[in-house]
N, C-alpha and C positions, 0 to 999 in steps of 0.2 A: 504494500500500500504506500503510495506516494504521500509524503507529509507536506505541510506548508513550507518547511525548511528545504525539502527536496525541490519543491517548485521554485523557490528563490534561487537555488543552485542552478536549476535549468535555465532560468532567465539570465543569470550571470553568464553562463556558457553561451547563450545565444548572442552575446555581444551587442545588445541593443540597449538604448536608453529606456529605463523603466523606473517607476516609483510605486510604492504602495500607497494607494489613495484611501484605503479603508482596510480594516482587518481582513486579510485574505483576498483583497481585491487589488490587482496590479494593473497599471496603465503602461503599456509598452508602446513607445513612440516609434513610428516608422514613416518613410516618405509618403505612404498612402494613408496615413492617419493613425490615430490612437487605437490600439487593440486592447480591449479590456479582458483580462484573464482573471476569473473569479474562482477561487478555491471554495467549493461548496460540497463537502463530503457527502456522498460518495462519488461526485463527479467534478469535473473541471469545466467551467463554461468559458468559451472563447467567443468574443463578439467584436464586431467592427461596424460602426455606423457608416453607411454609404452616403445617405442624403436624407433630407426632409422631403416627404412626399407633398406634392401640391394638393390643394383642395380640389374637389370635383372627381371623386372616385369613379363615377360612371364613365368618365372619359379615359380611364386608364386601363381598359381591357387589353390593349396591345402590350402595355408594359407588363401586366400580370402574366400574360401568355409567355412573353419572352423570359421572364424570371423563372417560370415553371420549366421552360425548355432548358434554360441554363442549369437549373438544379439537376435535371435529368442527364444532361450531356456534357457539361463543362466544369462542374464543381467537384473537386476531388474530396475535399473535407468540408463538411457542413452544408449549409443551404441559405438561400435568401429567405427573408421573412419580413413581416411588417409588424411593428409594435408602436403604439402611440404616435402614429403619423410619421414614423421613420422607417426607411428601408435599411435593414441590417443584414449582415452576414453573420451566421452563428454556427458554432460547432460545440458538441458536448463530448467530452472524453472521460472514460472511466478511470478513476484514480487507482483502482486495484492493480491494473497492469500497465499504467502509463510509464513511458520512458522518455528520455530527452528527445530522441528522434521523432517520436510521434507528436510531441508538443511542437517542436520546430516545424514539422511538416504541416500541422494544422494552421499555425500562425502564418506561415509563408503562403499557404494555399489561399487563405482569406485575403491576404494582402495582394497577391497576384490577381485573384478574381476581381477585387475592387478596382485595381489599376486597369485591368483589361476590359472591363465591362462598363465602367462609369460613363463614358461618353455616349454609348448606345442607350444606356438607361436614362440618362438626362434628356436625350432627344425624345424617347418614348414617353417620358414623364412631362415633357413640355417645359423642362427646367434648364434651359441652355445658358443661363446667366452666370455660371460659375459656382452657384450654390455652396453647400457646406459638405461636399463629399469628404469622406475620410475622417470626419469628426465623430467623436463617440461620447455618449453620456455614460454615467457611472452605473450602468446596469450590468 
């Protein structure tokens, strides 16, 4: 079982800037934005905010379809989701068997997906103005 201290060790090994923003909740900084890594025994939650969604959900059918297709074909770890008006990438890892390579792969997969898909997603969402991709809340 991976402990909170093991998780800190993994984050140090990843050689990224990070800080603990709350007990067991770490914000890992990267070029594509902040990734929240939350130690919540028996799982580790990894989340990255891609952008705020515009109002008018009835006009976002194309975006939702594209996100589901990306989940099925292009996301290695985790999936796109919507929470409180935000588009997020999220992954859940079991602490029981978690190792450094699995955590690193998860974080890098979310970062790569966000960087690769954000322009297409913004167009489909009608949010071409630079928005707030890559920002994350403390969830």
